[in-house]
C-alpha positions as CSV (number, residue, x, y, z in Angstrom):
1,X,0.0,0.0,0.0
2,X,1.3,3.4,-0.9
3,X,1.8,5.7,2.0
4,X,1.1,9.4,2.5
5,X,2.9,12.1,0.6
6,X,4.2,15.3,2.1
7,X,1.1,17.0,0.9
8,X,-1.1,14.4,2.7
9,X,-2.5,12.7,-0.5
10,X,-1.5,9.4,-2.1
11,X,1.6,9.3,-4.3
12,X,0.4,9.2,-7.9
13,X,2.5,7.3,-10.5
14,X,2.9,8.8,-13.9
15,X,5.0,7.3,-16.7
16,X,7.9,5.0,-16.1
17,X,10.2,6.7,-13.5
18,X,14.0,6.6,-13.3
19,X,14.5,5.3,-9.8
20,X,17.6,5.0,-7.6
21,X,17.7,2.8,-4.5
22,X,19.8,3.7,-1.4
23,X,20.3,0.8,1.1
24,X,21.6,1.3,4.6
25,X,23.2,-2.2,4.9
26,X,23.5,-2.3,8.7
27,X,20.0,-0.9,9.3
28,X,18.6,-3.5,6.9
29,X,20.6,-6.3,8.6
30,X,19.8,-5.4,12.2
31,X,16.2,-4.5,11.4
32,X,15.2,-7.4,9.2
33,X,17.9,-10.0,8.7
34,X,19.7,-10.8,12.0
35,X,18.6,-14.0,13.5
36,X,16.6,-15.0,10.4
37,X,17.3,-17.5,7.6
38,X,17.0,-14.7,5.0
39,X,20.5,-13.2,5.2
40,X,21.3,-14.3,1.6
41,X,19.2,-11.5,0.4
42,X,18.9,-10.4,-3.3
43,X,18.2,-6.8,-2.7
44,X,17.4,-6.2,-6.4
45,X,14.6,-8.8,-6.2
46,X,13.5,-7.3,-2.9
47,X,13.0,-4.0,-4.6
48,X,11.2,-5.5,-7.5
49,X,8.9,-7.4,-5.1
50,X,8.0,-4.2,-3.2
51,X,8.0,-1.4,-5.8
52,X,5.4,-0.4,-8.3
53,X,6.1,-1.7,-11.9
54,X,6.5,1.8,-13.1
55,X,9.7,2.2,-11.2
56,X,12.6,1.8,-13.7
57,X,15.4,0.8,-11.2
58,X,18.6,2.3,-12.8
59,X,20.9,2.1,-9.8
60,X,21.1,0.4,-6.4
61,X,23.6,1.7,-3.9
62,X,24.5,-0.4,-0.9
63,X,26.2,1.4,2.0
64,X,28.1,-0.7,4.5
65,X,31.6,-1.2,6.1
66,X,33.8,-4.2,6.6
67,X,33.1,-5.7,10.0
68,X,35.7,-6.4,12.6
69,X,35.3,-10.1,13.6
70,X,34.7,-10.8,17.3
71,X,36.8,-13.5,19.0
72,X,33.8,-15.7,19.4
73,X,32.9,-15.4,15.7
74,X,36.1,-15.3,13.5
75,X,34.2,-16.1,10.3
76,X,32.1,-13.0,10.4
77,X,34.2,-11.0,7.9
78,X,34.4,-14.0,5.5
79,X,30.6,-14.4,5.5
80,X,30.2,-10.6,4.9
81,X,32.7,-10.7,2.0
82,X,30.9,-13.6,0.5
83,X,27.6,-11.7,0.6
84,X,29.2,-8.6,-0.9
85,X,30.5,-10.8,-3.7
86,X,26.9,-12.0,-4.3
87,X,25.7,-8.4,-4.4
88,X,28.3,-7.6,-7.0
89,X,26.7,-10.1,-9.4
90,X,23.7,-7.8,-9.6
91,X,23.6,-5.3,-12.5
92,X,23.4,-1.6,-11.6
93,X,24.5,-2.2,-8.0
94,X,27.4,-0.5,-6.4
95,X,28.8,-0.9,-2.9
96,X,29.9,2.2,-1.0
97,X,32.1,1.5,2.0
98,X,32.4,3.3,5.3
99,X,34.6,2.1,8.1
100,X,34.6,0.7,11.6
101,X,36.3,2.4,14.6
102,X,37.4,0.3,17.5
103,X,38.7,1.8,20.7
104,X,38.9,1.2,24.4
105,X,36.6,3.2,26.6
106,X,35.2,3.2,30.2
107,X,31.5,2.6,30.6
108,X,29.3,2.2,33.7
109,X,27.9,-1.1,34.8
110,X,24.1,-1.6,34.6
111,X,24.1,-3.2,38.0
112,X,26.2,-0.5,39.6
113,X,26.4,2.8,37.6
114,X,28.9,4.2,40.0
115,X,31.4,1.5,38.9
116,X,32.9,1.6,35.4
117,X,34.8,-1.0,33.4
118,X,37.0,-0.8,30.4
119,X,35.3,-2.2,27.3
120,X,36.2,-2.5,23.6
121,X,33.7,-0.3,21.7
122,X,33.2,-0.8,18.0
123,X,31.3,1.8,15.9
124,X,30.3,1.8,12.3
125,X,31.1,5.2,10.8
126,X,30.2,6.8,7.5
127,X,27.3,4.8,6.0
128,X,24.6,7.3,6.9
129,X,26.7,10.2,5.8
130,X,27.7,8.4,2.6
131,X,24.0,7.6,1.9
132,X,22.9,11.1,2.5
133,X,25.6,12.5,0.3
134,X,24.8,10.2,-2.6
135,X,21.1,10.9,-2.3
136,X,21.6,14.6,-2.5
137,X,24.3,14.6,-5.1
138,X,22.4,12.3,-7.4
139,X,19.3,14.4,-6.9
140,X,21.0,17.6,-7.7
141,X,22.6,16.1,-10.8
142,X,19.2,14.9,-12.0
143,X,20.1,11.2,-12.1
144,X,16.7,10.0,-10.7
145,X,13.1,11.0,-10.9
146,X,12.4,9.1,-7.7
147,X,14.6,7.9,-4.8
148,X,13.9,5.0,-2.5
149,X,15.7,4.8,0.9
150,X,15.9,1.4,2.6
151,X,16.5,2.5,6.2
152,X,14.7,3.5,9.4
153,X,17.4,5.9,10.6
154,X,15.9,9.2,11.6
155,X,19.4,10.8,11.0
156,X,18.4,10.8,7.3
157,X,15.5,13.2,7.8
158,X,17.3,16.4,6.6
159,X,18.6,15.0,3.3
160,X,15.2,13.5,2.6
161,X,13.5,16.8,3.4
162,X,15.9,18.6,1.0
163,X,15.1,16.2,-1.9
164,X,11.4,16.4,-1.2
165,X,11.0,20.2,-0.6
166,X,13.9,21.8,-2.4
167,X,14.4,19.4,-5.4
168,X,10.7,18.5,-5.3
169,X,11.4,14.9,-6.1
170,X,9.6,11.9,-4.4
171,X,11.4,9.8,-1.8
172,X,9.9,6.5,-0.9
173,X,10.8,4.5,2.3
174,X,11.3,0.8,2.7
175,X,11.3,0.0,6.4
176,X,13.4,-2.9,7.7
177,X,12.3,-2.5,11.3
178,X,9.0,-3.6,13.0
179,X,7.9,0.0,13.6
180,X,8.5,2.8,11.1
181,X,10.3,6.0,12.2
182,X,7.6,8.5,13.1
183,X,10.2,11.2,12.2
184,X,10.7,9.9,8.6
185,X,7.2,8.7,7.8
186,X,5.5,12.0,7.3
187,X,8.1,12.9,4.6
188,X,7.8,9.7,2.6
189,X,6.1,9.9,-0.8
190,X,5.2,6.3,-0.2
191,X,6.0,3.6,2.4
192,X,6.7,-0.1,2.2
193,X,7.2,-2.5,5.1
194,X,9.8,-5.2,4.6
195,X,8.2,-8.4,5.9
196,X,9.5,-12.0,6.3
197,X,7.4,-13.3,3.4
198,X,9.0,-10.8,1.0
199,X,12.5,-11.6,2.3
200,X,11.9,-15.3,1.8
201,X,10.8,-14.7,-1.8
202,X,13.9,-12.5,-2.5
203,X,16.8,-14.9,-1.8
204,X,19.8,-15.6,-4.0
205,X,20.2,-19.2,-5.3
206,X,22.5,-21.2,-3.0
207,X,25.3,-21.2,-5.6
208,X,26.4,-18.2,-7.7
209,X,29.1,-17.7,-10.3
210,X,31.0,-14.5,-11.1
211,X,34.2,-13.7,-13.1
212,X,36.3,-15.4,-10.3
213,X,34.4,-18.7,-10.3
214,X,31.7,-20.4,-8.3
215,X,30.8,-19.6,-4.6
216,X,28.2,-20.7,-2.2
217,X,25.8,-19.3,0.4
218,X,27.7,-19.2,3.8
219,X,27.0,-22.1,6.1
220,X,24.3,-21.3,8.6
221,X,22.6,-18.7,6.5
């Protein structure tokens, strides 16, 4: 179902529209994929399943960063790299990398806030900024007639508002989380909820081939 537009009415489709997709990889993973059997996700098929046929998907941009494997899960990076390899088999898809920062910091205990312990803190940096920058730059250059953001991150409010109000271009939202951001929702030209049934119907085949050879879905996925 199409959601509300900024003006409060339904989003009306005209002729075939040049559409760019912007995917916040970590928001998608933690909102819809972690703990499920759907991690081997073909994002192009996901978009085709959810979007109106009049969207001419000309580019998909996937924003992520290489993970730092934890001691209890040393294969995490290998699985991620295998998935990114699968994504690179998709036409019109590009991967934009941010980075992880790892540092030691003191944090209070939940059981005793007056007592602090030294922990290793890992933070992903750059994906939201990279997504916002590409969304705005592509919009100003006239690359798309419609943008679709796959995220529930309210930090993306301002760039979405600029595209909607200044460039006067529609921005749709695909929400990976159970509840949509009430900050972003009023500014969406249309809204789609990513549900398990759609994820199940949007999986890569277990075995894929690229210019380097054949590879397989990671074990446990």
